[in-house]
C-alpha positions as CSV (number, residue, x, y, z in Angstrom):
1,M,0.0,0.0,0.0
2,D,1.1,3.6,-0.5
3,D,0.5,6.4,2.0
4,T,-3.2,6.6,1.3
5,E,-5.4,6.2,4.4
6,V,-8.4,4.0,4.2
7,S,-10.8,2.6,6.7
8,G,-10.7,-1.1,7.1
9,L,-11.5,-4.0,9.3
10,L,-8.8,-5.8,11.4
11,L,-9.5,-9.5,11.1
12,K,-6.6,-11.1,12.9
13,W,-3.3,-10.3,14.6
14,G,-0.2,-12.3,13.7
15,R,1.4,-14.4,16.4
16,A,4.0,-11.9,17.4
17,G,1.6,-8.9,17.0
18,E,3.9,-7.4,14.4
19,R,1.4,-7.7,11.6
20,A,-2.4,-7.8,11.1
21,L,-4.7,-9.3,8.5
22,V,-7.0,-6.5,7.4
23,T,-9.7,-6.0,4.8
24,Y,-10.6,-2.7,3.2
25,E,-12.2,-1.2,0.1
26,V,-10.5,1.1,-2.4
27,D,-12.1,2.3,-5.7
28,G,-14.9,-0.3,-5.3
29,R,-12.6,-3.2,-4.9
30,V,-12.1,-5.2,-1.7
31,A,-8.6,-6.2,-0.6
32,T,-7.5,-8.4,2.2
33,L,-3.8,-8.6,3.1
34,W,-1.3,-8.7,5.9
35,L,0.0,-5.3,7.0
36,R,2.8,-4.3,9.4
37,A,1.4,-3.1,12.7
38,D,3.2,0.2,12.3
39,Q,1.0,0.9,9.2
40,L,-2.2,0.7,11.3
41,R,-3.9,3.2,13.6
42,P,-7.2,3.4,15.3
43,A,-10.1,5.2,13.5
44,P,-10.4,8.8,14.6
45,D,-13.6,8.1,16.5
46,G,-12.0,5.2,18.3
47,P,-12.9,1.5,18.5
48,L,-16.3,0.5,19.5
49,A,-16.0,-0.8,23.0
50,P,-18.7,-2.0,25.5
51,E,-19.6,0.3,28.4
52,P,-17.7,-0.6,31.6
53,L,-19.6,-2.6,34.1
54,T,-20.7,-0.8,37.2
55,D,-22.5,-2.1,40.4
């Protein structure tokens, strides 16, 4: 990939956590490939996480 930012879905981390299998769409085509972890960053609005449990 070049320096273009695209939104994608992280499918799986590699064993050492140095790479991740991601899928994304560019120009109407879907691609799935392994990317280095340093090429990834969270979406600007952050990951969807459940609300913390409270008593």
